[in-house]
C-alpha positions, 0 to 999 in steps of 0.5 A: 631502889638500891641506894647507894653502892653499900646497898648494892655490895650487899646485894651483889654478895647474897647473889653470889654468895659471899663478900670473897669476889666483892669489894667496895671502892672508894673515889678518894682513896687509891684501893692499892692497884695500879691503873690498867686502860678500861678498854671502852675509852673513846676520847681522854683530853684536859677536862673530860674522859668518855666511855664507848656504852654497848648501844654504840659499839652495835651501831652500824651493823645494819649498815655493814651488810646492806654494804655487804649486799649491795655492794656486791649487786653492783659489781655483778651489774658492773659484770653483765656490764662488761661481758654481756647485754644490759637489759631492763631488769638489770637496772632494777636490779642496781637500783634497788642494791643502791637502796639497799645500801642507802636506806640503812645508812640513812635511816641509821644516820637520823636515829639520836646517837648513842651518847657515852659515859662522861666522866668530867673533872672540871666539875667532879661529875659522872654523866649517862644519858638513858633513853633521853634521860640524864643521870649522873653522880658527882664525884665526891664521895663516890663508891663504887662495887666491883665483884667476879662470878663464874657461869657454868654451863655443858658448852664452855664449862665454867667462865669467869665475869666480873661487873663493875658498877657505880650508883647514878641519879636521874636529874631532876628526880634524885629518888630515880636511881640506876646501877650503871656497868663501867667495865663492858661486857662482863666475859672474862673480867677478872676482880683485878682488871676490875680494880684496875680500871676504876684505879684509871678512872680515879687517877683520872677524876683525881690527880689528873688527866695525865699519869704513868702506870703507877697512877703518878701525876705527870705533864703531858701524854706519856707511853702508857696513856698513848698505847691505852688510847691507841688501843681503844680506837681499834675497830671492828675494820683496823682488826680485820685487815689486820688478819691479811697481814697473817699471811705475809708473816706466815710466808717470812717464816718460811714454814708453809701457810697455814689454813687459818691464815687464809681464811682470815685472808679471805674473810678481811675480803669478803666481810670488808663492806661489812666492817667498812660500813660499821666504822663509817656509822659508828665515826659519824655517831660519835662525832654527832653524840656532843651536840645530843647533850642536853644544854647543861651537860654542854657547857659543862663539858667547854673548857671555859663553861661552869664549874657549878655541878648538876646537884648545885643547879637541880633545884633552881632548874627544876624550877624554871622549866615548871614555871615555863611549863606553866606559862605554856599551859596557860598560853593556851588555855587562853588560845583554846576556844572555850 
């Protein structure tokens, strides 16, 4: 078990072979770097900041391909009906196409949502859900490890990877701890970017919800925050639709149309159902996520909720849960026949 960030740093330095590419960061003091927008922010307000996880980014892929196959199946059915005679087998084809859309969407929306990483300013805590178990960390005295390393292979050569990690403890089982990556996909992450992400999170938790590119507190949202949140909100659907603009830009330049522009334009229509399906599922997933946190977290995300920390109530909370469980077992013992 990795008990704290210092032990994590020692393990990282042994793994990457030195301390030149690893830093121990503190939540109470500045690292000297300017804040850099994480790019994974799902929401940011006066109370909390949330970061998307890899599982939430992957949501909707199955539904997207269901939209692709089923959507083109419906178009083919309409094409047959418009230019020819619809036979009994064609109605089955339509039914299967509709099922191809409905079944993946119903299955993905019925699954528990992927909960984000939450930074709570009111209670100065970090929350994370891992397979239904609540993990948390108090910001007071928190430390993080930022490190970069290179992966070399015969196809892409040397590629720099980087991680920004903190230690979380399980609610109700303080000896159970995990390492949580805050920086998303490691490929291409350099040390400056990782420390900048940490500074952004540190500024939010210690300075205030709004601050400028130099880490100075502001009373309201500013262009630095707005631009970062806008870039984080870009979905795969937005990126796909952006490909259509490349063709019009090349037309305006008057230097001819490239093959790349044609491929992007064609792909924006061909794969539109996939991106639209992913967009719908991820939007539903994020809307549902708040309600799936345990009560102790939901009430602390309320602007008027308690300010006590999980570490303050952990012992009493678990004792109460154990008492309720013992009472349930006693009722079951008396009810069941001997």
